[in-house]
DOTORKOL-913061 format. One record per atom (N, C-alpha, C): residue in one letter; atom name; x, y, z. Coordinates in nm, 2 decimals. Layout:
DOTORKOL-913061
resn  name  x  y  z
A  CA  X  Y  Z .
...
***
This chain:
DOTORKOL-913061
resn  name  x  y  z
M  N  -2.03  14.43  2.32 .
M  CA  -2.05  14.48  2.19 .
M  C  -1.92  14.49  2.12 .
K  N  -1.93  14.47  1.99 .
K  CA  -1.81  14.47  1.91 .
K  C  -1.83  14.56  1.79 .
K  N  -1.73  14.64  1.76 .
K  CA  -1.74  14.73  1.64 .
K  C  -1.74  14.64  1.52 .
T  N  -1.80  14.70  1.41 .
T  CA  -1.81  14.62  1.29 .
T  C  -1.73  14.68  1.18 .
D  N  -1.71  14.60  1.07 .
D  CA  -1.63  14.65  0.96 .
D  C  -1.72  14.72  0.85 .
N  N  -1.66  14.77  0.75 .
N  CA  -1.74  14.84  0.64 .
N  C  -1.85  14.75  0.57 .
E  N  -1.82  14.62  0.56 .
E  CA  -1.91  14.53  0.49 .
E  C  -2.04  14.52  0.58 .
E  N  -2.02  14.51  0.71 .
E  CA  -2.13  14.49  0.80 .
E  C  -2.21  14.63  0.81 .
R  N  -2.14  14.74  0.81 .
R  CA  -2.21  14.87  0.81 .
R  C  -2.29  14.89  0.68 .
S  N  -2.23  14.85  0.57 .
S  CA  -2.31  14.86  0.44 .
S  C  -2.43  14.77  0.44 .
E  N  -2.42  14.65  0.50 .
E  CA  -2.53  14.55  0.51 .
E  C  -2.64  14.61  0.59 .
A  N  -2.60  14.68  0.70 .
A  CA  -2.70  14.74  0.80 .
A  C  -2.77  14.85  0.72 .
S  N  -2.70  14.93  0.64 .
S  CA  -2.77  15.04  0.57 .
S  C  -2.87  14.99  0.47 .
I  N  -2.84  14.87  0.41 .
I  CA  -2.93  14.82  0.31 .
I  C  -3.06  14.76  0.38 .
I  N  -3.04  14.70  0.50 .
I  CA  -3.15  14.65  0.58 .
I  C  -3.24  14.77  0.62 .
A  N  -3.18  14.88  0.67 .
A  CA  -3.25  14.99  0.72 .
A  C  -3.33  15.05  0.60 .
E  N  -3.27  15.06  0.48 .
E  CA  -3.34  15.12  0.37 .
E  C  -3.45  15.03  0.33 .
N  N  -3.44  14.90  0.33 .
N  CA  -3.55  14.80  0.30 .
N  C  -3.66  14.82  0.40 .
V  N  -3.63  14.83  0.52 .
V  CA  -3.74  14.85  0.62 .
V  C  -3.82  14.98  0.60 .
L  N  -3.74  15.09  0.57 .
L  CA  -3.81  15.22  0.55 .
L  C  -3.90  15.21  0.43 .
K  N  -3.85  15.15  0.32 .
K  CA  -3.93  15.14  0.20 .
K  C  -4.05  15.05  0.21 .
K  N  -4.03  14.93  0.27 .
K  CA  -4.14  14.83  0.28 .
K  C  -4.24  14.86  0.39 .
H  N  -4.20  14.90  0.51 .
H  CA  -4.29  14.91  0.62 .
H  C  -4.34  15.05  0.64 .
Y  N  -4.26  15.15  0.60 .
Y  CA  -4.29  15.29  0.62 .
Y  C  -4.33  15.36  0.49 .
K  N  -4.32  15.29  0.38 .
K  CA  -4.36  15.33  0.25 .
K  C  -4.29  15.46  0.21 .
I  N  -4.16  15.47  0.24 .
I  CA  -4.08  15.59  0.21 .
I  C  -3.99  15.55  0.09 .
D  N  -4.00  15.62  -0.02 .
D  CA  -3.92  15.60  -0.14 .
D  C  -3.83  15.72  -0.15 .
N  N  -3.73  15.71  -0.24 .
N  CA  -3.64  15.82  -0.27 .
N  C  -3.57  15.87  -0.14 .
L  N  -3.51  15.78  -0.06 .
L  CA  -3.44  15.82  0.06 .
L  C  -3.30  15.77  0.05 .
E  N  -3.21  15.82  0.13 .
E  CA  -3.07  15.78  0.13 .
E  C  -3.03  15.76  0.28 .
V  N  -2.99  15.64  0.31 .
V  CA  -2.94  15.61  0.44 .
V  C  -2.79  15.66  0.44 .
N  N  -2.76  15.74  0.54 .
N  CA  -2.63  15.81  0.55 .
N  C  -2.53  15.72  0.63 .
F  N  -2.48  15.61  0.56 .
F  CA  -2.40  15.51  0.63 .
F  C  -2.25  15.55  0.62 .
I  N  -2.21  15.65  0.55 .
I  CA  -2.07  15.68  0.55 .
I  C  -2.03  15.78  0.66 .
N  N  -2.12  15.86  0.71 .
N  CA  -2.08  15.96  0.81 .
N  C  -2.06  15.90  0.94 .
D  N  -2.01  15.98  1.04 .
D  CA  -1.98  15.93  1.17 .
D  C  -2.10  15.91  1.26 .
T  N  -2.22  15.95  1.21 .
T  CA  -2.34  15.93  1.30 .
T  C  -2.39  15.79  1.28 .
F  N  -2.34  15.71  1.18 .
F  CA  -2.39  15.58  1.16 .
F  C  -2.31  15.48  1.24 .
K  N  -2.36  15.42  1.34 .
K  CA  -2.29  15.32  1.42 .
K  C  -2.36  15.19  1.41 .
V  N  -2.28  15.08  1.40 .
V  CA  -2.33  14.94  1.39 .
V  C  -2.24  14.86  1.49 .
Y  N  -2.30  14.79  1.58 .
Y  CA  -2.23  14.71  1.67 .
Y  C  -2.29  14.56  1.67 .
R  N  -2.20  14.47  1.68 .
R  CA  -2.24  14.33  1.70 .
R  C  -2.27  14.31  1.84 .
M  N  -2.38  14.25  1.87 .
M  CA  -2.43  14.23  2.00 .
M  C  -2.42  14.08  2.04 .
P  N  -2.43  14.05  2.17 .
P  CA  -2.43  13.91  2.21 .
P  C  -2.56  13.84  2.17 .
Y  N  -2.55  13.71  2.17 .
Y  CA  -2.67  13.64  2.14 .
Y  C  -2.78  13.68  2.23 .
D  N  -2.91  13.66  2.19 .
D  CA  -3.02  13.70  2.28 .
D  C  -3.13  13.60  2.27 .
K  N  -3.21  13.60  2.37 .
K  CA  -3.32  13.50  2.37 .
K  C  -3.45  13.57  2.41 .
N  N  -3.56  13.54  2.34 .
N  CA  -3.69  13.60  2.37 .
N  C  -3.74  13.53  2.50 .
S  N  -3.76  13.61  2.60 .
S  CA  -3.81  13.55  2.73 .
S  C  -3.95  13.49  2.72 .
D  N  -4.03  13.54  2.63 .
D  CA  -4.17  13.49  2.62 .
D  C  -4.18  13.36  2.53 .
T  N  -4.10  13.36  2.42 .
T  CA  -4.11  13.25  2.33 .
T  C  -4.00  13.15  2.34 .
G  N  -3.89  13.19  2.40 .
G  CA  -3.77  13.11  2.41 .
G  C  -3.69  13.11  2.28 .
K  N  -3.73  13.18  2.18 .
K  CA  -3.66  13.18  2.05 .
K  C  -3.52  13.25  2.07 .
E  N  -3.42  13.19  2.02 .
E  CA  -3.28  13.24  2.03 .
E  C  -3.24  13.32  1.91 .
Y  N  -3.18  13.43  1.93 .
Y  CA  -3.13  13.51  1.81 .
Y  C  -2.98  13.52  1.81 .
K  N  -2.92  13.48  1.70 .
K  CA  -2.78  13.48  1.69 .
K  C  -2.74  13.59  1.58 .
N  N  -2.62  13.63  1.58 .
N  CA  -2.57  13.73  1.49 .
N  C  -2.66  13.86  1.50 .
V  N  -2.67  13.91  1.62 .
V  CA  -2.75  14.03  1.64 .
V  C  -2.67  14.15  1.63 .
Y  N  -2.73  14.25  1.56 .
Y  CA  -2.66  14.38  1.54 .
Y  C  -2.75  14.49  1.58 .
S  N  -2.69  14.60  1.63 .
S  CA  -2.76  14.72  1.66 .
S  C  -2.70  14.83  1.57 .
A  N  -2.80  14.90  1.51 .
A  CA  -2.76  15.01  1.42 .
A  C  -2.83  15.14  1.46 .
I  N  -2.75  15.25  1.46 .
I  CA  -2.81  15.38  1.49 .
I  C  -2.76  15.47  1.39 .
G  N  -2.85  15.55  1.32 .
G  CA  -2.80  15.63  1.22 .
G  C  -2.91  15.73  1.18 .
N  N  -2.90  15.78  1.05 .
N  CA  -3.00  15.87  1.00 .
N  C  -3.01  15.85  0.85 .
F  N  -3.12  15.90  0.80 .
F  CA  -3.15  15.90  0.66 .
F  C  -3.20  16.03  0.61 .
T  N  -3.18  16.06  0.48 .
T  CA  -3.23  16.18  0.43 .
T  C  -3.35  16.15  0.34 .
Y  N  -3.46  16.23  0.36 .
Y  CA  -3.58  16.21  0.28 .
Y  C  -3.64  16.35  0.26 .
Q  N  -3.65  16.39  0.13 .
Q  CA  -3.70  16.52  0.10 .
Q  C  -3.62  16.63  0.16 .
D  N  -3.49  16.62  0.16 .
D  CA  -3.40  16.72  0.21 .
D  C  -3.41  16.74  0.36 .
K  N  -3.47  16.65  0.43 .
K  CA  -3.47  16.65  0.58 .
K  C  -3.40  16.53  0.63 .
I  N  -3.33  16.54  0.74 .
I  CA  -3.26  16.43  0.80 .
I  C  -3.34  16.38  0.92 .
Y  N  -3.36  16.24  0.92 .
Y  CA  -3.43  16.17  1.03 .
Y  C  -3.34  16.07  1.09 .
D  N  -3.35  16.05  1.22 .
D  CA  -3.27  15.94  1.28 .
D  C  -3.35  15.81  1.29 .
F  N  -3.28  15.70  1.31 .
F  CA  -3.34  15.58  1.34 .
F  C  -3.26  15.49  1.43 .
D  N  -3.32  15.39  1.49 .
D  CA  -3.26  15.30  1.58 .
D  C  -3.31  15.16  1.54 .
M  N  -3.22  15.06  1.52 .
M  CA  -3.26  14.93  1.47 .
M  C  -3.18  14.82  1.53 .
L  N  -3.25  14.71  1.56 .
L  CA  -3.19  14.59  1.61 .
L  C  -3.23  14.48  1.51 .
Y  N  -3.14  14.40  1.46 .
Y  CA  -3.17  14.29  1.37 .
Y  C  -3.08  14.17  1.39 .
S  N  -3.13  14.06  1.34 .
S  CA  -3.05  13.93  1.35 .
S  C  -3.04  13.87  1.21 .
L  N  -2.92  13.83  1.18 .
L  CA  -2.89  13.77  1.06 .
L  C  -2.92  13.62  1.08 .
T  N  -3.02  13.57  1.00 .
T  CA  -3.06  13.43  1.02 .
T  C  -2.98  13.34  0.94 .
D  N  -2.93  13.38  0.83 .
D  CA  -2.83  13.31  0.74 .
D  C  -2.77  13.42  0.65 .
K  N  -2.69  13.37  0.55 .
K  CA  -2.61  13.46  0.47 .
K  C  -2.70  13.56  0.39 .
D  N  -2.82  13.52  0.35 .
D  CA  -2.91  13.60  0.27 .
D  C  -3.04  13.65  0.34 .
S  N  -3.05  13.62  0.47 .
S  CA  -3.18  13.65  0.54 .
S  C  -3.15  13.72  0.67 .
Y  N  -3.25  13.80  0.71 .
Y  CA  -3.24  13.87  0.83 .
Y  C  -3.38  13.89  0.89 .
E  N  -3.38  13.91  1.02 .
E  CA  -3.51  13.94  1.09 .
E  C  -3.49  14.07  1.17 .
V  N  -3.57  14.17  1.14 .
V  CA  -3.56  14.29  1.22 .
V  C  -3.64  14.27  1.35 .
L  N  -3.57  14.29  1.46 .
L  CA  -3.63  14.27  1.59 .
L  C  -3.69  14.40  1.64 .
Y  N  -3.63  14.51  1.60 .
Y  CA  -3.68  14.64  1.65 .
Y  C  -3.63  14.75  1.55 .
F  N  -3.73  14.84  1.51 .
F  CA  -3.69  14.95  1.42 .
F  C  -3.77  15.07  1.47 .
Y  N  -3.71  15.18  1.50 .
Y  CA  -3.78  15.30  1.55 .
Y  C  -3.72  15.42  1.48 .
P  N  -3.80  15.48  1.39 .
P  CA  -3.76  15.61  1.33 .
P  C  -3.78  15.72  1.43 .
L  N  -3.69  15.80  1.45 .
L  CA  -3.70  15.91  1.55 .
L  C  -3.73  16.04  1.48 .
***
């Protein structure tokens, strides 16, 4: 695992926000990407053992978001497929 820079952390927060809005239908939320609880790590390449699909540029993000004055945690794994695209491999709101 490799620590990430502020640009990668910001990108991870945008992806998390998009997932929460699109798949969980949560609006008016704020991903807390500035505080110390938001961690983003670059992971090694991975391969799906069932399909053989290879994932490059894999990132793990752990953090929290605020919704209606309550704080919720999440855990996410995603792969950047190119400069403007990503694929969320795992997202779990806690």
